[in-house]
PDB file of the backbone (N, CA, C, O) and the ligand in Angstrom, with CONECT records:
HET     ZN  A 101       1
ATOM      1  N   MET A   1      55.745  91.271  72.180  1.00  0.00           N
ATOM      2  CA  MET A   1      54.972  90.166  71.599  1.00  0.00           C
ATOM      3  C   MET A   1      55.847  89.389  70.623  1.00  0.00           C
ATOM      4  O   MET A   1      56.402  89.936  69.671  1.00  0.00           O
ATOM      5  N   SER A   2      55.944  88.132  70.892  1.00  0.00           N
ATOM      6  CA  SER A   2      56.796  87.320  70.020  1.00  0.00           C
ATOM      7  C   SER A   2      56.037  86.814  68.803  1.00  0.00           C
ATOM      8  O   SER A   2      54.832  86.573  68.861  1.00  0.00           O
ATOM      9  N   MET A   3      56.746  86.662  67.726  1.00  0.00           N
ATOM     10  CA  MET A   3      56.186  86.050  66.531  1.00  0.00           C
ATOM     11  C   MET A   3      55.854  84.594  66.803  1.00  0.00           C
ATOM     12  O   MET A   3      55.015  83.986  66.138  1.00  0.00           O
ATOM     13  N   THR A   4      56.529  84.064  67.787  1.00  0.00           N
ATOM     14  CA  THR A   4      56.359  82.657  68.122  1.00  0.00           C
ATOM     15  C   THR A   4      54.906  82.321  68.434  1.00  0.00           C
ATOM     16  O   THR A   4      54.378  81.318  67.954  1.00  0.00           O
ATOM     17  N   LEU A   5      54.269  83.153  69.231  1.00  0.00           N
ATOM     18  CA  LEU A   5      52.886  82.867  69.606  1.00  0.00           C
ATOM     19  C   LEU A   5      51.958  82.888  68.397  1.00  0.00           C
ATOM     20  O   LEU A   5      51.046  82.069  68.280  1.00  0.00           O
ATOM     21  N   TYR A   6      52.208  83.839  67.504  1.00  0.00           N
ATOM     22  CA  TYR A   6      51.381  83.879  66.290  1.00  0.00           C
ATOM     23  C   TYR A   6      51.562  82.599  65.472  1.00  0.00           C
ATOM     24  O   TYR A   6      50.591  81.968  65.054  1.00  0.00           O
ATOM     25  N   ASN A   7      52.812  82.236  65.258  1.00  0.00           N
ATOM     26  CA  ASN A   7      53.089  81.021  64.484  1.00  0.00           C
ATOM     27  C   ASN A   7      52.519  79.778  65.153  1.00  0.00           C
ATOM     28  O   ASN A   7      52.004  78.869  64.502  1.00  0.00           O
ATOM     29  N   THR A   8      52.630  79.774  66.463  1.00  0.00           N
ATOM     30  CA  THR A   8      52.093  78.676  67.237  1.00  0.00           C
ATOM     31  C   THR A   8      50.581  78.544  67.060  1.00  0.00           C
ATOM     32  O   THR A   8      50.060  77.451  66.836  1.00  0.00           O
ATOM     33  N   LEU A   9      49.894  79.671  67.164  1.00  0.00           N
ATOM     34  CA  LEU A   9      48.432  79.656  67.019  1.00  0.00           C
ATOM     35  C   LEU A   9      48.022  79.317  65.594  1.00  0.00           C
ATOM     36  O   LEU A   9      47.037  78.615  65.365  1.00  0.00           O
ATOM     37  N   LYS A  10      48.798  79.828  64.636  1.00  0.00           N
ATOM     38  CA  LYS A  10      48.509  79.539  63.242  1.00  0.00           C
ATOM     39  C   LYS A  10      48.619  78.036  62.984  1.00  0.00           C
ATOM     40  O   LYS A  10      47.731  77.429  62.386  1.00  0.00           O
ATOM     41  N   THR A  11      49.706  77.459  63.437  1.00  0.00           N
ATOM     42  CA  THR A  11      49.912  76.018  63.285  1.00  0.00           C
ATOM     43  C   THR A  11      48.795  75.242  63.963  1.00  0.00           C
ATOM     44  O   THR A  11      48.270  74.264  63.431  1.00  0.00           O
ATOM     45  N   PHE A  12      48.457  75.704  65.137  1.00  0.00           N
ATOM     46  CA  PHE A  12      47.406  75.056  65.912  1.00  0.00           C
ATOM     47  C   PHE A  12      46.082  75.075  65.162  1.00  0.00           C
ATOM     48  O   PHE A  12      45.344  74.090  65.140  1.00  0.00           O
ATOM     49  N   LEU A  13      45.801  76.212  64.552  1.00  0.00           N
ATOM     50  CA  LEU A  13      44.550  76.403  63.821  1.00  0.00           C
ATOM     51  C   LEU A  13      44.513  75.564  62.540  1.00  0.00           C
ATOM     52  O   LEU A  13      43.523  74.900  62.235  1.00  0.00           O
ATOM     53  N   VAL A  14      45.613  75.617  61.814  1.00  0.00           N
ATOM     54  CA  VAL A  14      45.693  74.883  60.553  1.00  0.00           C
ATOM     55  C   VAL A  14      45.599  73.376  60.790  1.00  0.00           C
ATOM     56  O   VAL A  14      44.958  72.652  60.027  1.00  0.00           O
ATOM     57  N   ASN A  15      46.243  72.922  61.850  1.00  0.00           N
ATOM     58  CA  ASN A  15      46.235  71.490  62.162  1.00  0.00           C
ATOM     59  C   ASN A  15      45.128  71.133  63.132  1.00  0.00           C
ATOM     60  O   ASN A  15      45.247  70.185  63.910  1.00  0.00           O
ATOM     61  N   ASN A  16      44.067  71.887  63.081  1.00  0.00           N
ATOM     62  CA  ASN A  16      42.979  71.658  64.025  1.00  0.00           C
ATOM     63  C   ASN A  16      42.494  70.212  64.027  1.00  0.00           C
ATOM     64  O   ASN A  16      41.689  69.796  63.193  1.00  0.00           O
ATOM     65  N   ASN A  17      42.999  69.489  64.965  1.00  0.00           N
ATOM     66  CA  ASN A  17      42.502  68.135  65.172  1.00  0.00           C
ATOM     67  C   ASN A  17      42.623  67.785  66.639  1.00  0.00           C
ATOM     68  O   ASN A  17      43.242  68.516  67.413  1.00  0.00           O
ATOM     69  N   LYS A  18      42.047  66.698  67.009  1.00  0.00           N
ATOM     70  CA  LYS A  18      41.953  66.378  68.434  1.00  0.00           C
ATOM     71  C   LYS A  18      43.271  65.890  69.036  1.00  0.00           C
ATOM     72  O   LYS A  18      43.414  65.796  70.255  1.00  0.00           O
ATOM     73  N   SER A  19      44.216  65.585  68.174  1.00  0.00           N
ATOM     74  CA  SER A  19      45.452  65.011  68.703  1.00  0.00           C
ATOM     75  C   SER A  19      46.336  66.062  69.377  1.00  0.00           C
ATOM     76  O   SER A  19      47.157  65.737  70.236  1.00  0.00           O
ATOM     77  N   VAL A  20      46.159  67.323  68.977  1.00  0.00           N
ATOM     78  CA  VAL A  20      46.936  68.380  69.610  1.00  0.00           C
ATOM     79  C   VAL A  20      46.003  69.202  70.486  1.00  0.00           C
ATOM     80  O   VAL A  20      45.075  69.844  69.994  1.00  0.00           O
ATOM     81  N   GLU A  21      46.257  69.174  71.775  1.00  0.00           N
ATOM     82  CA  GLU A  21      45.338  69.861  72.669  1.00  0.00           C
ATOM     83  C   GLU A  21      45.801  71.243  73.075  1.00  0.00           C
ATOM     84  O   GLU A  21      44.990  72.097  73.432  1.00  0.00           O
ATOM     85  N   THR A  22      47.089  71.461  73.022  1.00  0.00           N
ATOM     86  CA  THR A  22      47.629  72.743  73.445  1.00  0.00           C
ATOM     87  C   THR A  22      48.627  73.246  72.413  1.00  0.00           C
ATOM     88  O   THR A  22      49.486  72.490  71.959  1.00  0.00           O
ATOM     89  N   PRO A  23      48.521  74.510  72.041  1.00  0.00           N
ATOM     90  CA  PRO A  23      49.520  75.055  71.114  1.00  0.00           C
ATOM     91  C   PRO A  23      50.912  74.957  71.725  1.00  0.00           C
ATOM     92  O   PRO A  23      51.084  75.085  72.937  1.00  0.00           O
ATOM     93  N   GLU A  24      51.882  74.733  70.883  1.00  0.00           N
ATOM     94  CA  GLU A  24      53.247  74.595  71.341  1.00  0.00           C
ATOM     95  C   GLU A  24      53.728  75.875  72.033  1.00  0.00           C
ATOM     96  O   GLU A  24      53.490  76.983  71.553  1.00  0.00           O
ATOM     97  N   GLY A  25      54.395  75.702  73.144  1.00  0.00           N
ATOM     98  CA  GLY A  25      54.960  76.855  73.836  1.00  0.00           C
ATOM     99  C   GLY A  25      54.018  77.526  74.816  1.00  0.00           C
ATOM    100  O   GLY A  25      54.376  78.495  75.486  1.00  0.00           O
ATOM    101  N   VAL A  26      52.790  76.987  74.889  1.00  0.00           N
ATOM    102  CA  VAL A  26      51.808  77.528  75.814  1.00  0.00           C
ATOM    103  C   VAL A  26      51.591  76.505  76.922  1.00  0.00           C
ATOM    104  O   VAL A  26      51.604  75.301  76.664  1.00  0.00           O
ATOM    105  N   CYS A  27      51.396  76.961  78.132  1.00  0.00           N
ATOM    106  CA  CYS A  27      51.224  76.062  79.282  1.00  0.00           C
ATOM    107  C   CYS A  27      49.937  75.245  79.150  1.00  0.00           C
ATOM    108  O   CYS A  27      48.845  75.813  79.126  1.00  0.00           O
ATOM    109  N   PRO A  28      50.055  73.924  79.065  1.00  0.00           N
ATOM    110  CA  PRO A  28      48.867  73.074  78.942  1.00  0.00           C
ATOM    111  C   PRO A  28      47.925  73.196  80.137  1.00  0.00           C
ATOM    112  O   PRO A  28      46.703  73.142  79.993  1.00  0.00           O
ATOM    113  N   ASN A  29      48.508  73.360  81.298  1.00  0.00           N
ATOM    114  CA  ASN A  29      47.690  73.486  82.505  1.00  0.00           C
ATOM    115  C   ASN A  29      46.806  74.730  82.452  1.00  0.00           C
ATOM    116  O   ASN A  29      45.597  74.655  82.667  1.00  0.00           O
ATOM    117  N   CYS A  30      47.418  75.860  82.166  1.00  0.00           N
ATOM    118  CA  CYS A  30      46.657  77.121  82.103  1.00  0.00           C
ATOM    119  C   CYS A  30      45.712  77.134  80.906  1.00  0.00           C
ATOM    120  O   CYS A  30      44.574  77.592  81.015  1.00  0.00           O
ATOM    121  N   TRP A  31      46.177  76.637  79.776  1.00  0.00           N
ATOM    122  CA  TRP A  31      45.346  76.569  78.573  1.00  0.00           C
ATOM    123  C   TRP A  31      44.083  75.771  78.870  1.00  0.00           C
ATOM    124  O   TRP A  31      42.978  76.173  78.505  1.00  0.00           O
ATOM    125  N   GLY A  32      44.260  74.648  79.530  1.00  0.00           N
ATOM    126  CA  GLY A  32      43.136  73.784  79.859  1.00  0.00           C
ATOM    127  C   GLY A  32      42.224  74.401  80.905  1.00  0.00           C
ATOM    128  O   GLY A  32      41.000  74.357  80.783  1.00  0.00           O
ATOM    129  N   ARG A  33      42.830  74.972  81.929  1.00  0.00           N
ATOM    130  CA  ARG A  33      42.055  75.533  83.027  1.00  0.00           C
ATOM    131  C   ARG A  33      41.202  76.705  82.568  1.00  0.00           C
ATOM    132  O   ARG A  33      40.072  76.878  83.025  1.00  0.00           O
ATOM    133  N   GLN A  34      41.746  77.507  81.664  1.00  0.00           N
ATOM    134  CA  GLN A  34      41.003  78.661  81.156  1.00  0.00           C
ATOM    135  C   GLN A  34      40.070  78.274  80.009  1.00  0.00           C
ATOM    136  O   GLN A  34      39.346  79.110  79.469  1.00  0.00           O
ATOM    137  N   GLU A  35      40.101  76.999  79.653  1.00  0.00           N
ATOM    138  CA  GLU A  35      39.275  76.499  78.547  1.00  0.00           C
ATOM    139  C   GLU A  35      39.503  77.296  77.263  1.00  0.00           C
ATOM    140  O   GLU A  35      38.559  77.632  76.547  1.00  0.00           O
ATOM    141  N   TYR A  36      40.757  77.586  76.991  1.00  0.00           N
ATOM    142  CA  TYR A  36      41.086  78.376  75.817  1.00  0.00           C
ATOM    143  C   TYR A  36      40.792  77.645  74.511  1.00  0.00           C
ATOM    144  O   TYR A  36      40.531  78.264  73.480  1.00  0.00           O
ATOM    145  N   GLN A  37      40.838  76.327  74.574  1.00  0.00           N
ATOM    146  CA  GLN A  37      40.531  75.547  73.376  1.00  0.00           C
ATOM    147  C   GLN A  37      39.194  75.999  72.789  1.00  0.00           C
ATOM    148  O   GLN A  37      39.106  76.391  71.625  1.00  0.00           O
ATOM    149  N   GLY A  38      38.169  75.934  73.618  1.00  0.00           N
ATOM    150  CA  GLY A  38      36.829  76.324  73.193  1.00  0.00           C
ATOM    151  C   GLY A  38      36.735  77.807  72.890  1.00  0.00           C
ATOM    152  O   GLY A  38      36.165  78.207  71.875  1.00  0.00           O
ATOM    153  N   LYS A  39      37.297  78.623  73.775  1.00  0.00           N
ATOM    154  CA  LYS A  39      37.216  80.080  73.623  1.00  0.00           C
ATOM    155  C   LYS A  39      37.916  80.548  72.360  1.00  0.00           C
ATOM    156  O   LYS A  39      37.421  81.408  71.631  1.00  0.00           O
ATOM    157  N   PHE A  40      39.078  79.959  72.121  1.00  0.00           N
ATOM    158  CA  PHE A  40      39.857  80.366  70.953  1.00  0.00           C
ATOM    159  C   PHE A  40      39.109  80.045  69.669  1.00  0.00           C
ATOM    160  O   PHE A  40      38.995  80.897  68.788  1.00  0.00           O
ATOM    161  N   PHE A  41      38.605  78.838  69.557  1.00  0.00           N
ATOM    162  CA  PHE A  41      37.913  78.456  68.329  1.00  0.00           C
ATOM    163  C   PHE A  41      36.589  79.194  68.158  1.00  0.00           C
ATOM    164  O   PHE A  41      36.143  79.455  67.041  1.00  0.00           O
ATOM    165  N   GLU A  42      35.980  79.521  69.280  1.00  0.00           N
ATOM    166  CA  GLU A  42      34.758  80.298  69.245  1.00  0.00           C
ATOM    167  C   GLU A  42      35.049  81.702  68.705  1.00  0.00           C
ATOM    168  O   GLU A  42      34.332  82.214  67.845  1.00  0.00           O
ATOM    169  N   ALA A  43      36.111  82.305  69.224  1.00  0.00           N
ATOM    170  CA  ALA A  43      36.512  83.652  68.803  1.00  0.00           C
ATOM    171  C   ALA A  43      36.922  83.661  67.329  1.00  0.00           C
ATOM    172  O   ALA A  43      36.599  84.583  66.581  1.00  0.00           O
ATOM    173  N   VAL A  44      37.631  82.625  66.941  1.00  0.00           N
ATOM    174  CA  VAL A  44      38.093  82.489  65.561  1.00  0.00           C
ATOM    175  C   VAL A  44      36.906  82.374  64.603  1.00  0.00           C
ATOM    176  O   VAL A  44      36.894  82.968  63.525  1.00  0.00           O
ATOM    177  N   LYS A  45      35.932  81.611  65.018  1.00  0.00           N
ATOM    178  CA  LYS A  45      34.735  81.407  64.214  1.00  0.00           C
ATOM    179  C   LYS A  45      33.945  82.711  64.089  1.00  0.00           C
ATOM    180  O   LYS A  45      33.463  83.062  63.012  1.00  0.00           O
ATOM    181  N   ARG A  46      33.826  83.411  65.204  1.00  0.00           N
ATOM    182  CA  ARG A  46      33.110  84.685  65.237  1.00  0.00           C
ATOM    183  C   ARG A  46      33.778  85.699  64.310  1.00  0.00           C
ATOM    184  O   ARG A  46      33.118  86.499  63.647  1.00  0.00           O
ATOM    185  N   GLU A  47      35.096  85.638  64.288  1.00  0.00           N
ATOM    186  CA  GLU A  47      35.872  86.571  63.467  1.00  0.00           C
ATOM    187  C   GLU A  47      35.897  86.147  61.996  1.00  0.00           C
ATOM    188  O   GLU A  47      36.370  86.887  61.134  1.00  0.00           O
ATOM    189  N   GLY A  48      35.382  84.945  61.725  1.00  0.00           N
ATOM    190  CA  GLY A  48      35.340  84.453  60.354  1.00  0.00           C
ATOM    191  C   GLY A  48      36.683  84.001  59.819  1.00  0.00           C
ATOM    192  O   GLY A  48      36.944  84.077  58.618  1.00  0.00           O
ATOM    193  N   ILE A  49      37.530  83.533  60.714  1.00  0.00           N
ATOM    194  CA  ILE A  49      38.868  83.095  60.305  1.00  0.00           C
ATOM    195  C   ILE A  49      38.868  81.617  59.946  1.00  0.00           C
ATOM    196  O   ILE A  49      38.347  80.777  60.680  1.00  0.00           O
ATOM    197  N   ASP A  50      39.458  81.328  58.816  1.00  0.00           N
ATOM    198  CA  ASP A  50      39.653  79.935  58.437  1.00  0.00           C
ATOM    199  C   ASP A  50      41.042  79.797  57.813  1.00  0.00           C
ATOM    200  O   ASP A  50      41.807  80.760  57.760  1.00  0.00           O
ATOM    201  N   THR A  51      41.351  78.614  57.351  1.00  0.00           N
ATOM    202  CA  THR A  51      42.700  78.386  56.832  1.00  0.00           C
ATOM    203  C   THR A  51      42.979  79.203  55.569  1.00  0.00           C
ATOM    204  O   THR A  51      44.137  79.404  55.204  1.00  0.00           O
ATOM    205  N   GLN A  52      41.925  79.670  54.905  1.00  0.00           N
ATOM    206  CA  GLN A  52      42.108  80.447  53.677  1.00  0.00           C
ATOM    207  C   GLN A  52      42.537  81.895  53.939  1.00  0.00           C
ATOM    208  O   GLN A  52      43.302  82.470  53.165  1.00  0.00           O
ATOM    209  N   ASN A  53      42.045  82.470  55.019  1.00  0.00           N
ATOM    210  CA  ASN A  53      42.341  83.891  55.259  1.00  0.00           C
ATOM    211  C   ASN A  53      43.207  84.122  56.498  1.00  0.00           C
ATOM    212  O   ASN A  53      43.338  85.248  56.978  1.00  0.00           O
ATOM    213  N   ILE A  54      43.782  83.060  56.996  1.00  0.00           N
ATOM    214  CA  ILE A  54      44.521  83.162  58.254  1.00  0.00           C
ATOM    215  C   ILE A  54      45.674  84.160  58.180  1.00  0.00           C
ATOM    216  O   ILE A  54      45.984  84.829  59.166  1.00  0.00           O
ATOM    217  N   THR A  55      46.297  84.258  57.031  1.00  0.00           N
ATOM    218  CA  THR A  55      47.413  85.195  56.894  1.00  0.00           C
ATOM    219  C   THR A  55      46.932  86.648  56.912  1.00  0.00           C
ATOM    220  O   THR A  55      47.579  87.522  57.489  1.00  0.00           O
ATOM    221  N   GLU A  56      45.792  86.887  56.272  1.00  0.00           N
ATOM    222  CA  GLU A  56      45.202  88.234  56.306  1.00  0.00           C
ATOM    223  C   GLU A  56      44.797  88.636  57.717  1.00  0.00           C
ATOM    224  O   GLU A  56      44.797  89.817  58.065  1.00  0.00           O
ATOM    225  N   LYS A  57      44.455  87.647  58.516  1.00  0.00           N
ATOM    226  CA  LYS A  57      43.967  87.909  59.870  1.00  0.00           C
ATOM    227  C   LYS A  57      45.082  87.879  60.909  1.00  0.00           C
ATOM    228  O   LYS A  57      44.833  87.774  62.110  1.00  0.00           O
ATOM    229  N   LYS A  58      46.277  87.970  60.434  1.00  0.00           N
ATOM    230  CA  LYS A  58      47.444  87.917  61.297  1.00  0.00           C
ATOM    231  C   LYS A  58      47.363  88.908  62.465  1.00  0.00           C
ATOM    232  O   LYS A  58      47.681  88.576  63.607  1.00  0.00           O
ATOM    233  N   GLY A  59      46.931  90.127  62.146  1.00  0.00           N
ATOM    234  CA  GLY A  59      46.833  91.165  63.171  1.00  0.00           C
ATOM    235  C   GLY A  59      45.887  90.774  64.295  1.00  0.00           C
ATOM    236  O   GLY A  59      46.171  90.982  65.474  1.00  0.00           O
ATOM    237  N   TRP A  60      44.773  90.211  63.906  1.00  0.00           N
ATOM    238  CA  TRP A  60      43.780  89.807  64.895  1.00  0.00           C
ATOM    239  C   TRP A  60      44.335  88.688  65.777  1.00  0.00           C
ATOM    240  O   TRP A  60      44.184  88.704  66.998  1.00  0.00           O
ATOM    241  N   ILE A  61      44.975  87.726  65.133  1.00  0.00           N
ATOM    242  CA  ILE A  61      45.520  86.590  65.872  1.00  0.00           C
ATOM    243  C   ILE A  61      46.624  87.042  66.833  1.00  0.00           C
ATOM    244  O   ILE A  61      46.716  86.572  67.967  1.00  0.00           O
ATOM    245  N   GLN A  62      47.450  87.957  66.352  1.00  0.00           N
ATOM    246  CA  GLN A  62      48.511  88.481  67.215  1.00  0.00           C
ATOM    247  C   GLN A  62      47.929  89.205  68.421  1.00  0.00           C
ATOM    248  O   GLN A  62      48.407  89.060  69.546  1.00  0.00           O
ATOM    249  N   ALA A  63      46.884  89.989  68.157  1.00  0.00           N
ATOM    250  CA  ALA A  63      46.240  90.727  69.241  1.00  0.00           C
ATOM    251  C   ALA A  63      45.616  89.767  70.248  1.00  0.00           C
ATOM    252  O   ALA A  63      45.690  89.980  71.458  1.00  0.00           O
ATOM    253  N   TYR A  64      45.008  88.718  69.731  1.00  0.00           N
ATOM    254  CA  TYR A  64      44.395  87.720  70.614  1.00  0.00           C
ATOM    255  C   TYR A  64      45.453  87.039  71.475  1.00  0.00           C
ATOM    256  O   TYR A  64      45.288  86.870  72.684  1.00  0.00           O
ATOM    257  N   ALA A  65      46.538  86.655  70.819  1.00  0.00           N
ATOM    258  CA  ALA A  65      47.624  85.995  71.534  1.00  0.00           C
ATOM    259  C   ALA A  65      48.212  86.902  72.605  1.00  0.00           C
ATOM    260  O   ALA A  65      48.492  86.482  73.728  1.00  0.00           O
ATOM    261  N   GLU A  66      48.388  88.155  72.220  1.00  0.00           N
ATOM    262  CA  GLU A  66      48.929  89.155  73.147  1.00  0.00           C
ATOM    263  C   GLU A  66      48.039  89.277  74.380  1.00  0.00           C
ATOM    264  O   GLU A  66      48.507  89.275  75.519  1.00  0.00           O
ATOM    265  N   GLN A  67      46.761  89.381  74.113  1.00  0.00           N
ATOM    266  CA  GLN A  67      45.802  89.616  75.188  1.00  0.00           C
ATOM    267  C   GLN A  67      45.601  88.392  76.082  1.00  0.00           C
ATOM    268  O   GLN A  67      45.515  88.519  77.303  1.00  0.00           O
ATOM    269  N   HIS A  68      45.528  87.220  75.477  1.00  0.00           N
ATOM    270  CA  HIS A  68      45.144  86.047  76.247  1.00  0.00           C
ATOM    271  C   HIS A  68      46.269  85.062  76.545  1.00  0.00           C
ATOM    272  O   HIS A  68      46.228  84.360  77.555  1.00  0.00           O
ATOM    273  N   LEU A  69      47.262  85.009  75.684  1.00  0.00           N
ATOM    274  CA  LEU A  69      48.227  83.918  75.824  1.00  0.00           C
ATOM    275  C   LEU A  69      49.627  84.330  76.259  1.00  0.00           C
ATOM    276  O   LEU A  69      50.425  83.486  76.669  1.00  0.00           O
ATOM    277  N   SER A  70      49.926  85.607  76.172  1.00  0.00           N
ATOM    278  CA  SER A  70      51.289  86.002  76.527  1.00  0.00           C
ATOM    279  C   SER A  70      51.578  85.717  77.996  1.00  0.00           C
ATOM    280  O   SER A  70      52.728  85.501  78.380  1.00  0.00           O
ATOM    281  N   GLY A  71      50.526  85.719  78.817  1.00  0.00           N
ATOM    282  CA  GLY A  71      50.696  85.444  80.242  1.00  0.00           C
ATOM    283  C   GLY A  71      50.939  83.987  80.570  1.00  0.00           C
ATOM    284  O   GLY A  71      51.431  83.672  81.654  1.00  0.00           O
ATOM    285  N   ILE A  72      50.603  83.089  79.651  1.00  0.00           N
ATOM    286  CA  ILE A  72      50.772  81.663  79.940  1.00  0.00           C
ATOM    287  C   ILE A  72      51.763  81.011  78.985  1.00  0.00           C
ATOM    288  O   ILE A  72      51.792  79.792  78.814  1.00  0.00           O
ATOM    289  N   GLU A  73      52.568  81.864  78.375  1.00  0.00           N
ATOM    290  CA  GLU A  73      53.615  81.357  77.498  1.00  0.00           C
ATOM    291  C   GLU A  73      54.723  80.776  78.365  1.00  0.00           C
ATOM    292  O   GLU A  73      55.110  81.367  79.373  1.00  0.00           O
ATOM    293  N   LEU A  74      55.231  79.611  77.963  1.00  0.00           N
ATOM    294  CA  LEU A  74      56.295  78.987  78.737  1.00  0.00           C
ATOM    295  C   LEU A  74      57.606  79.726  78.509  1.00  0.00           C
ATOM    296  O   LEU A  74      57.969  80.050  77.378  1.00  0.00           O
ATOM    297  N   SER A  75      58.299  79.983  79.595  1.00  0.00           N
ATOM    298  CA  SER A  75      59.607  80.599  79.424  1.00  0.00           C
ATOM    299  C   SER A  75      60.628  79.481  79.234  1.00  0.00           C
ATOM    300  O   SER A  75      60.785  78.593  80.072  1.00  0.00           O
ATOM    301  N   LYS A  76      61.303  79.563  78.112  1.00  0.00           N
ATOM    302  CA  LYS A  76      62.200  78.476  77.719  1.00  0.00           C
ATOM    303  C   LYS A  76      63.566  78.598  78.368  1.00  0.00           C
ATOM    304  O   LYS A  76      64.274  79.590  78.193  1.00  0.00           O
ATOM    305  N   SER A  77      63.913  77.585  79.109  1.00  0.00           N
ATOM    306  CA  SER A  77      65.305  77.455  79.526  1.00  0.00           C
ATOM    307  C   SER A  77      65.549  75.962  79.590  1.00  0.00           C
ATOM    308  O   SER A  77      65.421  75.320  80.633  1.00  0.00           O
ATOM    309  N   GLU A  78      65.903  75.443  78.437  1.00  0.00           N
ATOM    310  CA  GLU A  78      65.998  73.997  78.259  1.00  0.00           C
ATOM    311  C   GLU A  78      66.926  73.342  79.269  1.00  0.00           C
ATOM    312  O   GLU A  78      67.923  73.941  79.672  1.00  0.00           O
ATOM    313  N   PRO A  79      66.610  72.117  79.684  1.00  0.00           N
ATOM    314  CA  PRO A  79      65.493  71.314  79.172  1.00  0.00           C
ATOM    315  C   PRO A  79      64.192  71.539  79.917  1.00  0.00           C
ATOM    316  O   PRO A  79      63.214  70.830  79.676  1.00  0.00           O
ATOM    317  N   ILE A  80      64.159  72.509  80.816  1.00  0.00           N
ATOM    318  CA  ILE A  80      62.946  72.704  81.592  1.00  0.00           C
ATOM    319  C   ILE A  80      62.289  74.034  81.250  1.00  0.00           C
ATOM    320  O   ILE A  80      62.920  75.090  81.302  1.00  0.00           O
ATOM    321  N   ASN A  81      61.004  73.961  80.898  1.00  0.00           N
ATOM    322  CA  ASN A  81      60.247  75.161  80.569  1.00  0.00           C
ATOM    323  C   ASN A  81      59.264  75.445  81.699  1.00  0.00           C
ATOM    324  O   ASN A  81      58.517  74.565  82.125  1.00  0.00           O
ATOM    325  N   THR A  82      59.276  76.659  82.164  1.00  0.00           N
ATOM    326  CA  THR A  82      58.442  77.015  83.300  1.00  0.00           C
ATOM    327  C   THR A  82      57.329  77.960  82.880  1.00  0.00           C
ATOM    328  O   THR A  82      57.543  78.889  82.101  1.00  0.00           O
ATOM    329  N   CYS A  83      56.135  77.708  83.409  1.00  0.00           N
ATOM    330  CA  CYS A  83      55.018  78.613  83.162  1.00  0.00           C
ATOM    331  C   CYS A  83      55.095  79.746  84.173  1.00  0.00           C
ATOM    332  O   CYS A  83      55.104  79.513  85.382  1.00  0.00           O
ATOM    333  N   VAL A  84      55.151  80.971  83.672  1.00  0.00           N
ATOM    334  CA  VAL A  84      55.273  82.114  84.574  1.00  0.00           C
ATOM    335  C   VAL A  84      53.983  82.350  85.345  1.00  0.00           C
ATOM    336  O   VAL A  84      53.986  83.010  86.384  1.00  0.00           O
ATOM    337  N   SER A  85      52.892  81.817  84.842  1.00  0.00           N
ATOM    338  CA  SER A  85      51.607  82.046  85.491  1.00  0.00           C
ATOM    339  C   SER A  85      51.345  81.084  86.645  1.00  0.00           C
ATOM    340  O   SER A  85      51.073  81.519  87.764  1.00  0.00           O
ATOM    341  N   CYS A  86      51.424  79.772  86.379  1.00  0.00           N
ATOM    342  CA  CYS A  86      51.099  78.801  87.424  1.00  0.00           C
ATOM    343  C   CYS A  86      52.328  78.157  88.047  1.00  0.00           C
ATOM    344  O   CYS A  86      52.227  77.489  89.076  1.00  0.00           O
ATOM    345  N   GLY A  87      53.483  78.355  87.432  1.00  0.00           N
ATOM    346  CA  GLY A  87      54.713  77.846  88.028  1.00  0.00           C
ATOM    347  C   GLY A  87      55.029  76.399  87.700  1.00  0.00           C
ATOM    348  O   GLY A  87      56.061  75.885  88.131  1.00  0.00           O
ATOM    349  N   LEU A  88      54.163  75.730  86.946  1.00  0.00           N
ATOM    350  CA  LEU A  88      54.444  74.343  86.588  1.00  0.00           C
ATOM    351  C   LEU A  88      55.653  74.281  85.650  1.00  0.00           C
ATOM    352  O   LEU A  88      55.885  75.170  84.830  1.00  0.00           O
ATOM    353  N   LYS A  89      56.409  73.194  85.808  1.00  0.00           N
ATOM    354  CA  LYS A  89      57.583  73.003  84.966  1.00  0.00           C
ATOM    355  C   LYS A  89      57.369  71.834  84.016  1.00  0.00           C
ATOM    356  O   LYS A  89      56.803  70.805  84.385  1.00  0.00           O
ATOM    357  N   TYR A  90      57.829  72.015  82.801  1.00  0.00           N
ATOM    358  CA  TYR A  90      57.712  70.965  81.788  1.00  0.00           C
ATOM    359  C   TYR A  90      59.082  70.639  81.260  1.00  0.00           C
ATOM    360  O   TYR A  90      59.863  71.527  80.918  1.00  0.00           O
ATOM    361  N   VAL A  91      59.365  69.371  81.196  1.00  0.00           N
ATOM    362  CA  VAL A  91      60.653  68.957  80.669  1.00  0.00           C
ATOM    363  C   VAL A  91      60.529  68.780  79.160  1.00  0.00           C
ATOM    364  O   VAL A  91      59.637  68.090  78.666  1.00  0.00           O
ATOM    365  N   ASP A  92      61.438  69.415  78.451  1.00  0.00           N
ATOM    366  CA  ASP A  92      61.463  69.302  76.997  1.00  0.00           C
ATOM    367  C   ASP A  92      61.892  67.899  76.611  1.00  0.00           C
ATOM    368  O   ASP A  92      62.963  67.429  76.994  1.00  0.00           O
ATOM    369  N   GLU A  93      61.035  67.241  75.847  1.00  0.00           N
ATOM    370  CA  GLU A  93      61.318  65.833  75.529  1.00  0.00           C
ATOM    371  C   GLU A  93      62.060  65.647  74.220  1.00  0.00           C
ATOM    372  O   GLU A  93      62.343  64.518  73.820  1.00  0.00           O
ATOM    373  N   LYS A  94      62.380  66.755  73.545  1.00  0.00           N
ATOM    374  CA  LYS A  94      63.052  66.632  72.258  1.00  0.00           C
ATOM    375  C   LYS A  94      64.498  66.196  72.431  1.00  0.00           C
ATOM    376  O   LYS A  94      65.218  66.042  71.445  1.00  0.00           O
TER     377      LYS A  94
HETATM  378 ZN    ZN A 101      50.565  77.518  83.609  1.00  0.00          ZN2+
END
């Protein structure tokens, strides 16, 4: 389990706004298809996580990421990142 996914989810949670639809490093196609946006925020709400206690809840977030997102994490080989789950390729625009 990479620290990356935790940091990614944390950033995603803290910057919760409509402009970012998919956490960085996660396959947008799979994230969207599995409706993780809704599921993730629902789970977070149920767990009582907010920006104030997010660091205390690190373990929970890591476990969630491990369970649900490690399979759709993009494997980085710049400039093209491939989703191991659906096989879609994304070109790094940086
Ligand atoms: Zn995918």
